[in-house]
C-alpha positions in Angstrom: 31.8 -10.3 16.4 32.4 -12.9 14.0 29.4 -14.1 11.6 29.2 -17.9 12.4 25.4 -18.4 11.8 23.9 -20.3 8.7 20.8 -18.8 7.1 18.8 -22.0 8.7 20.2 -20.8 12.3 19.0 -17.3 11.7 15.8 -18.2 10.5 15.4 -20.3 13.6 16.8 -17.5 15.9 14.7 -14.9 14.3 11.4 -16.6 13.7 11.6 -15.4 10.1 11.6 -18.3 7.5 14.5 -18.7 4.9 12.5 -17.4 2.0 11.5 -14.5 3.6 15.2 -13.7 4.7 15.9 -14.2 0.8 13.1 -12.0 -0.1 14.3 -9.4 2.2 17.8 -9.8 0.7 16.3 -9.0 -2.5 14.4 -6.1 -1.5 17.6 -4.6 0.2 16.5 -4.6 3.7 18.7 -7.4 4.9 22.2 -7.9 3.9 23.2 -10.8 1.7 26.9 -12.0 2.9 29.2 -13.0 0.6 29.7 -16.7 -0.1 33.1 -18.0 0.8 34.5 -20.3 -2.0 33.0 -23.6 -1.4 31.2 -22.6 1.8 27.9 -21.4 3.2 26.9 -17.6 3.9 27.8 -16.8 7.4 25.4 -14.4 9.4 25.4 -12.7 12.6 23.7 -11.7 15.7 23.0 -8.3 14.3 21.3 -10.0 11.4 19.1 -11.8 13.8 18.2 -8.4 15.5 17.5 -6.8 12.1 15.0 -9.4 11.3 13.3 -9.6 14.7 12.9 -5.5 14.2 11.4 -6.1 10.7 9.1 -9.0 12.1 7.9 -6.8 15.0 7.4 -3.5 12.9 5.3 -5.5 10.5 3.2 -7.1 13.5 2.7 -3.4 14.7 1.2 -2.7 11.3 4.2 -1.0 9.5 4.4 -1.8 5.8 7.5 -3.4 4.5 8.2 0.1 2.8 7.8 2.0 6.1 10.2 -0.7 7.7 12.6 0.1 4.9 12.6 3.9 5.6 13.1 3.2 9.4 16.0 1.1 8.7 17.5 3.6 6.5 17.1 6.3 9.0 18.9 3.9 11.8 21.9 6.1 11.5 20.6 8.4 14.1 21.1 11.5 11.8 17.5 11.5 10.8 15.6 12.0 13.8 13.2 14.3 11.9 12.3 12.0 9.2 11.9 9.1 12.0 9.3 11.1 13.9 7.5 12.2 10.8 7.1 8.5 9.8 6.2 7.8 13.3 3.7 10.6 13.5 2.0 9.4 10.1 1.9 6.0 11.2 0.5 7.2 14.6 -2.2 9.1 12.8 -3.4 6.3 10.6 -3.5 4.0 13.9 -5.6 6.4 15.7 -8.0 6.6 12.7 -8.2 2.7 12.7 -9.1 2.6 16.6 -11.8 5.4 15.7 -13.4 3.1 13.3 -12.8 0.1 15.6 -14.8 1.7 18.2 -17.5 3.0 16.0 -17.9 -0.5 14.8 -17.7 -1.8 18.3 -20.6 0.4 19.5 -22.7 -0.6 16.5 -22.2 -4.2 17.1 -23.2 -4.0 20.6 -26.1 -2.0 19.9 -27.1 -4.9 17.2 -26.4 -7.7 19.8 -28.7 -5.9 22.5 -31.4 -5.2 19.8 -31.3 -9.0 18.6 -31.3 -10.3 22.4 -34.3 -8.1 23.2 -36.1 -9.2 20.1 -36.6 -5.6 18.9 -34.5 -6.2 15.9 -36.4 -5.6 12.7 -35.5 -7.3 9.5 -33.0 -4.4 8.4 -30.1 -3.4 11.0 -31.4 -0.6 13.0 -28.0 0.9 13.8 -27.3 1.3 10.2 -28.6 4.6 10.1 -25.8 5.7 12.8 -23.3 5.5 9.9 -25.5 6.9 7.2 -26.3 3.8 5.4 -27.9 0.5 5.7 -25.4 -2.1 7.0 -25.2 -5.7 5.8 -23.2 -8.7 7.0 -21.0 -7.9 4.0 -20.3 -4.4 5.4 -19.3 -6.2 8.9 -17.1 -8.6 7.2 -15.5 -6.1 4.9 -14.6 -3.8 8.0 -13.0 -6.8 9.8 -10.7 -7.7 7.1 -10.0 -4.2 5.9 
């Protein structure tokens, strides 16, 4: 297939900003087509698909380094490495889910205690995780 798309068209089709495409090119995870004499660089549908993959992988929590590793393994000859990378990411996700579920239980308990008027000044559910929880703890957890 002939490359006919400008960087702006690739940006629109992939949902990735032009500046981000240039950044990815600098990292080596997206190719930088050669510029013809007096013309514009041209991209193809494969470039759009690659950018969509990168964007989706990031939405799923993969870092750019992890995405780069996945893309390097794309040749299909490194299934073991791909599996190991996916297993490591899955373990991280499962830990995050466990943390979120624990925080969910604590928040539900706190809401219930506040609603019933039984909540003392200090958070009663703080002892469940081994220390006194503050609003800063909840905020830090939500952001982290």
